[in-house]
C-alpha positions in Angstrom: 45.4 7.0 20.8 44.6 3.6 22.3 43.5 2.9 25.9 45.9 0.6 27.8 43.9 -1.0 30.6 46.7 -3.4 31.6 48.9 -0.4 32.7 48.0 0.6 36.3 47.2 4.2 37.3 50.3 6.2 38.1 51.4 9.6 39.4 52.7 12.2 36.9 56.3 11.7 38.1 56.0 7.9 37.9 54.6 8.4 34.3 57.5 10.6 33.3 60.0 8.1 34.6 58.2 5.0 33.2 57.6 6.5 29.8 61.2 7.4 29.3 62.0 3.6 29.2 59.2 2.7 26.8 59.5 1.9 23.1 56.2 3.6 22.3 54.9 7.0 23.2 52.1 7.4 25.7 49.9 10.4 26.6 48.9 10.9 30.2 45.5 12.0 31.7 44.4 11.8 35.3 46.7 8.9 36.2 46.0 6.9 33.1 48.3 6.4 30.1 47.2 6.0 26.5 49.4 4.5 23.7 49.9 6.6 20.7 49.3 4.8 17.5 51.1 5.4 14.2 49.5 7.5 11.5 49.1 7.2 7.7 51.8 8.2 5.3 49.7 11.3 4.5 49.5 12.1 8.2 53.3 11.8 8.6 54.1 13.9 5.5 51.7 16.7 6.5 53.3 16.9 10.0 56.8 17.0 8.4 55.7 19.7 6.0 54.4 21.8 8.8 57.6 21.4 10.8 59.7 22.5 7.8 57.4 25.4 7.0 57.2 26.8 10.5 60.8 26.3 11.6 62.6 29.1 9.6 60.1 31.8 10.7 60.0 30.5 14.3 63.8 30.6 14.5 63.9 34.1 13.1 61.7 35.2 16.0 63.7 33.3 18.6 61.1 30.5 18.8 61.5 26.7 18.7 59.6 24.2 16.6 58.8 20.8 18.0 57.7 17.7 16.2 55.4 14.8 17.3 58.1 13.3 19.5 57.9 16.2 21.9 55.5 16.3 24.8 53.4 19.3 25.9 52.4 19.4 29.6 49.6 21.5 30.8 51.4 21.7 34.1 54.2 19.8 35.8 51.5 17.3 36.8 50.0 16.9 33.4 48.0 16.1 31.4 50.8 15.3 28.9 50.1 15.1 25.1 52.0 14.7 21.9 50.8 17.3 19.4 51.9 16.7 15.8 53.7 20.1 15.8 54.1 22.8 18.5 56.0 26.1 18.6 57.2 27.9 21.7 58.6 31.4 21.9 58.8 31.2 25.7 62.3 31.2 27.3 61.2 28.7 29.9 60.8 26.1 27.2 64.4 26.6 26.0 65.7 24.6 29.0 62.9 22.0 29.2 64.1 18.5 29.4 61.0 16.2 29.3 58.2 18.4 28.0 57.3 22.0 27.1 54.6 24.0 28.9 54.3 27.3 27.1 53.6 26.8 23.3 52.1 29.7 21.3 51.0 27.4 18.4 49.9 23.8 18.4 49.0 21.9 15.2 47.2 18.6 15.0 46.9 16.5 11.8 43.5 14.9 12.0 43.0 11.1 11.6 39.7 9.3 11.6 40.4 7.7 15.0 41.5 10.9 16.7 39.6 13.7 15.0 36.7 14.0 17.5 39.2 14.0 20.4 41.5 16.6 18.7 38.5 18.9 18.1 36.9 18.3 21.5 38.7 17.0 24.6 42.2 17.8 23.5 41.3 21.3 22.4 39.6 21.8 25.8 42.9 20.9 27.5 44.9 23.1 25.2 42.7 26.1 25.8 44.0 26.1 29.4 47.5 26.9 28.2 47.6 30.7 28.6 50.5 31.2 26.1 48.6 29.3 23.4 47.5 31.7 20.7 46.6 29.5 17.8 45.4 25.9 17.3 45.7 24.5 13.7 43.8 21.4 12.5 44.8 19.9 9.2 43.0 17.1 7.5 44.8 13.9 6.4 42.1 12.5 4.3 40.9 15.7 2.5 42.5 19.1 2.1 41.0 20.9 5.0 42.6 23.5 7.2 41.0 25.1 10.2 42.4 27.6 12.6 41.3 28.5 16.1 42.8 31.8 17.3 42.6 33.4 20.8 41.4 36.9 20.6 42.1 39.8 23.0 38.9 39.0 24.9 40.4 35.5 25.7 37.8 33.7 23.5 38.5 31.6 20.5 37.7 32.5 16.9 37.2 29.8 14.3 38.7 30.4 10.8 38.1 27.7 8.1 40.3 27.9 5.0 39.3 26.9 1.5 41.8 25.6 -1.0 43.8 28.4 -2.5 43.5 30.6 0.6 46.5 31.8 2.6 46.5 30.5 6.2 47.6 33.4 8.4 49.5 32.5 11.6 49.6 35.7 13.7 51.8 34.4 16.5 54.6 33.8 14.0 53.8 36.7 11.6 53.6 34.4 8.6 51.2 32.7 6.1 51.1 29.3 4.5 49.2 27.9 1.6 47.4 24.6 1.4 49.7 23.7 -1.5 52.7 24.1 0.8 51.1 22.0 3.6 50.0 19.2 1.3 53.2 19.2 -0.9 54.0 15.6 -1.9 51.0 14.2 0.0 49.0 11.5 -1.7 45.5 11.3 -0.5 43.3 8.2 -0.8 41.1 8.3 -4.0 37.9 8.7 -1.9 39.4 11.6 -0.1 40.8 13.2 -3.2 37.3 13.5 -4.6 36.4 15.8 -1.6 39.1 18.4 -2.4 
């Protein structure tokens, strides 16, 4: 994400109208827009793998899987973000036209430039979504998978996974392996040594 100081502050409805005509994608927070930058090949492949892995199980439960081109809005007035992958089982998102609001699962593929934000500020925003049950963080420089799961007391549990473990996604009633998530992904040599 890159700040765009040359773009003036705008209302949520102005942002939605303006962004529809842009060649790039922009996230929106408190009147400001932030350009989304491209990721590495590993980042893109991991996101694609997650979409392909989640879609069949999501469909079997009447849910929809969205890729990184689909916005999530915390409300009709924003903020608006572009997660790498999101899944919604809520009927209200079936007829959404510009963004979804009721995901049960959001996955972010971590990049060096966005990792701190994905773990901190963005997760703080996502925790406000009452339908969100699980937040998955997947490394793009090393094989790391971490899951945050909302428990019945409405607090979040942290579950780190080691290589070889099965990643349990309760909201979809399924499990994944790191091998599936990282299939065909080539990590940089320095990152490979960390796996």
